[in-house]
N, C-alpha and C positions, 0 to 999 in steps of 0.2 A: 792746709794742703800746700805743699811746696811746688813751685813751677818747675817743669822739666828743664834740665840744662841741655843746651844744644852744642854739639861738637862740630868741628869742621867736616867730619865724615857725614854727619846727618845733613848738613847744609849742602854738601856735594851731591848726596843721594837725592835730596828733594829737588835740587836744580836739574839734575839729570832726568828725573821723572817728568818735570815740567817741560823740558826741552824735547823729550821724546814724544810727549803728548802733542806738543805744538807741531813737530815734524809730521806726526801721523795725520793731523788735520790739514796739513799742506798737501798731502798725497804725493810727496816727492818719492818715497820708496816704491809706490805703485808704478809710476811711470818709468822709473829707472829699471825696475825688475821686469816689467813688460817688454821694454825695448831690448834688454839683455837677453831675455828668454827667446824673443822673436829672432834676434840675430844668431843666437846659438842654435836654434832649430833649423834655420836656413843653412848655416855652414855644416851642421851635422847631417842634414838631408843631402847636401851636395856630396859630402864624403861618402855617405852610404850609397848614393847612386853611382858614384865613380867606382867604388869597390865592386858593386854588382856588375857594372859594365866590364871591368877588367876580368872579373870572374867568368863572365860569358865568353869573352875573347879567348881566355886561356882554355876554357872547356872546348871551344871550337878547335883550337890548335892541338889539343891533346889527342884528337882523333886522327891527326895527320901522321902519315908514315913516309919515310924516305927509303927508297929502294935503290940500291947500287948493285947491279948484276944479280947475284944470287943471294945477297944479304939485304935485310930490311931492318931499319931502326925506327922504333916508335918514339916520336918527339914528346909525346905525352908523359912518358916516364921522367923526362927531365923537368917538365913543367909542374909535376904533381906537388912538390913541396911549396912552390910559389902559390899554386891554387889553394892549398890548405891554409896558407898564411892569409891570403885575401879573404877566404871564407870566414876565418876567425875574426878578422878585422871587421867584416861586414856584420857579423853577429854582435860584436861590441857596439858598433854604431847603431844597430837596431835597439839595443838596450838603452843607449844614450837618448835616442829619439823617444822611447817610451818614458824615460825619466823626465825629459823636458816637457812632454805632453802632460804628464801628471803634475809637474810644477805649474804649468799654465792653467790647469784646472783649479789647483789649490789657490793660485794667485787670484783667479776670477772669483772664487768663493770668499776669500779673505778681504778682497778689495770692495767691501760693501759698507754702508753706513752702520749696519748692525755691529760689525766687528769694531768699527771706529768708536762707537758709543761704549761698547763693552770695555774696550781698551782704556778709554777715558775713565770709566767708573772704577776699574781695577786700579788705575793710577791714583785716583783720588782716595781710594781706600788705603792704598799704600802710604800716601801722604798723611792721612789721618792717623794711621798706625804709627808712623814715624813721629808725628807731632805729640801724640799722647802716650807713646811707649806702651801700647797695650799688648796683650798676649797674642794677638793675631798679626803682629808686625812681620814676623818671619814668613808666615803663610802668604800675606799680601805681597810682600816683596818678591817672593818666589813666583807667585802667579803673574805678577807684572813682568818679571824677567823672562818668563817663558811664553808669554802671550805674543803673537806675531805683531811686529811693529808695522802696521798697515792701516790704511784708512780709506 
């Protein structure tokens, strides 16, 4: 039986897998992701609250009328396009908050020891497939590539 020949590509892939497994065990992606998600939720929540406050102020001013002699002008007609824009912006911010909340939940689910161990097992299977050039090499490399790098 002939020994498998290794190319630079195989060595690069194997080194990359080992580095990613090492990073997953350090838990660096978890802390970075949690900090980023928390700050994004804070700024998005502030933008949403600001938009709703502006919407409330504009809605209050929309009911105002200016009367000069026998003519009256409704100020609300002038503020209606701005109010629509602010309402749409607050709807987008609400979707962003929902997305960030879902990301936070998924991060909490993935940042467990179970996922860390499974990630390591898949990485080792990919390394074995790479070393022995077996039929499951493509499957294990794809599984490793799409598994969340977390730990």
